[in-house]
C-alpha positions in Angstrom: 110.4 56.4 154.4 111.8 55.9 150.9 113.6 59.3 150.0 112.5 61.3 146.9 115.8 60.3 145.0 114.8 56.7 145.4 111.2 57.3 144.3 112.5 59.0 141.3 114.7 56.4 140.1 112.2 53.7 141.0 110.7 52.0 137.6 107.6 50.7 137.1 106.6 47.4 139.1 106.8 44.3 137.1 103.2 43.4 138.3 101.9 46.8 137.0 100.2 46.8 133.6 98.2 49.4 131.8 94.5 48.6 131.3 93.5 47.5 128.0 91.4 50.5 127.1 94.7 52.8 127.6 96.8 50.3 125.6 94.3 50.5 122.8 94.2 54.3 122.7 98.0 54.3 122.7 97.9 52.3 119.5 96.2 55.2 117.7 98.8 57.9 119.1 101.0 59.4 116.5 103.7 60.4 119.1 104.4 59.4 122.6 106.2 61.8 125.1 107.1 61.3 128.8 109.0 62.5 131.7 112.7 61.5 131.8 112.1 59.8 135.1 112.5 56.1 135.0 109.1 55.1 135.9 107.6 57.5 133.3 109.9 56.3 130.5 109.1 52.6 131.3 105.4 53.2 131.5 105.7 54.9 128.1 107.6 52.2 126.8 104.8 49.8 127.8 102.4 51.8 125.8 104.6 52.4 122.7 105.5 48.9 122.0 108.2 49.3 119.3 107.7 53.1 118.5 110.0 55.8 119.8 109.2 57.8 123.0 110.4 61.2 123.4 111.4 62.1 127.0 111.6 65.6 128.5 112.8 66.7 131.9 110.0 69.6 131.7 107.5 66.8 132.5 109.1 65.4 135.7 106.9 65.5 138.8 106.5 68.3 140.9 107.9 67.3 144.5 105.3 67.8 147.3 106.4 69.3 150.5 107.0 66.6 153.2 105.5 67.5 156.4 107.7 68.0 159.4 106.9 65.3 161.8 109.1 63.7 164.6 109.6 60.0 164.9 108.9 57.2 162.5 105.6 56.7 160.8 104.2 53.9 158.5 104.6 54.8 154.9 100.8 54.9 154.5 100.3 57.6 157.1 103.1 59.6 155.3 101.1 59.5 152.1 98.2 60.7 153.7 100.0 63.5 155.5 101.8 64.7 152.3 98.5 64.7 150.5 96.6 66.5 153.1 99.4 69.3 153.2 99.0 69.5 149.4 95.3 69.8 149.4 95.6 72.4 152.1 98.2 74.4 149.8 95.7 74.1 146.9 92.6 75.5 149.0 94.9 78.4 149.8 96.2 78.9 146.2 99.6 78.3 146.9 100.3 74.8 145.6 103.2 75.6 143.2 106.3 77.8 143.8 107.0 80.2 141.1 109.7 78.2 139.8 107.4 75.2 139.3 104.7 77.5 137.8 107.2 78.4 135.2 108.3 75.0 134.5 104.6 73.9 134.0 104.0 76.9 131.6 107.2 75.8 129.8 106.0 72.1 129.7 102.6 73.1 128.5 104.0 75.1 125.6 106.3 72.1 124.7 103.3 69.7 124.7 101.3 72.1 122.7 104.1 72.0 120.1 104.3 68.5 120.1 100.7 68.0 119.5 100.4 70.7 116.9 99.5 68.2 114.0 99.5 64.9 115.7 97.6 63.0 118.3 100.0 63.0 121.2 100.1 60.7 124.2 101.9 62.2 127.2 103.1 60.2 130.1 103.9 62.3 133.3 103.0 62.0 136.9 100.2 63.2 139.2 101.0 66.6 140.5 102.3 67.6 137.3 99.4 66.2 135.3 96.9 68.3 137.5 99.2 71.3 136.9 99.4 70.6 133.0 95.8 70.2 133.0 95.1 73.6 134.4 97.8 75.3 132.2 96.5 73.6 128.9 92.9 74.9 129.8 94.5 78.4 130.3 96.0 78.0 126.8 92.5 77.1 125.3 92.6 73.5 125.3 89.5 71.5 126.5 89.7 68.3 128.8 87.5 65.9 127.0 87.3 62.9 129.6 89.4 61.1 132.1 90.1 57.5 132.2 90.9 56.1 135.8 90.9 59.4 137.7 94.1 60.0 139.4 95.0 56.3 139.8 98.2 54.8 138.1 97.7 54.2 134.5 95.0 56.8 134.2 94.7 59.2 131.3 93.2 62.5 130.7 92.3 63.3 127.2 92.6 67.0 125.9 91.5 68.6 122.6 92.7 72.0 121.0 89.7 74.6 121.1 88.7 76.3 117.8 90.6 79.5 118.7 93.4 78.4 120.9 95.4 81.0 122.9 98.7 81.4 121.8 101.7 80.8 124.3 103.6 84.2 125.1 106.6 84.6 123.3 110.0 83.9 124.9 111.5 86.9 126.9 
C-alpha cells in the first residue's frame, strides 16, 4: 500500500481532466484557493489557467485511520476497509479528532473571510470537504448544489445566508 506521504506528494494524473462544466464555472470565480498539497494545487491550477491560486495548509486532507490488518491486501480492498472504518466512525459521531475539528473550524473561518466579497472557488480533498460542508452550514451557509457527488473533480456550491452566524472571536 502507498504510504500517506506518497499520497500527499502525488500530483494530478496527467490523464485526469476537470469536466467542462467545472472549468466553465471556474472562469467566473473571483478567487481560487486550495490546499497546499500538490494534487490540490495542480487541480486548482488546471481550473485557474493564468490566474493566481492561494494555497493554505488549513485545507489539507484529514487523514483517515488505517485499519490494523495483518498481511498484504490489494489496494482496492484497503480503500474499502478504510472507508468502512470511516463510515462506522461517522455513524458513532466520532469521525474527527478534536485537533481536526479545530482545524476545520479555522479553515471554514478562513474560507468565509476569503469569500466575504467575492465568488471563491476552493479546491480541497474529500474528507476535508465533507467536514467543511458541515462547518459552513453551522456558520449559516447553505449548500446550493453538488456537481459530481464525491468523485474527483466534483464541486459543492455554497451561498451565504441572509443572516450568517459570525465566527467566534479568537481566544
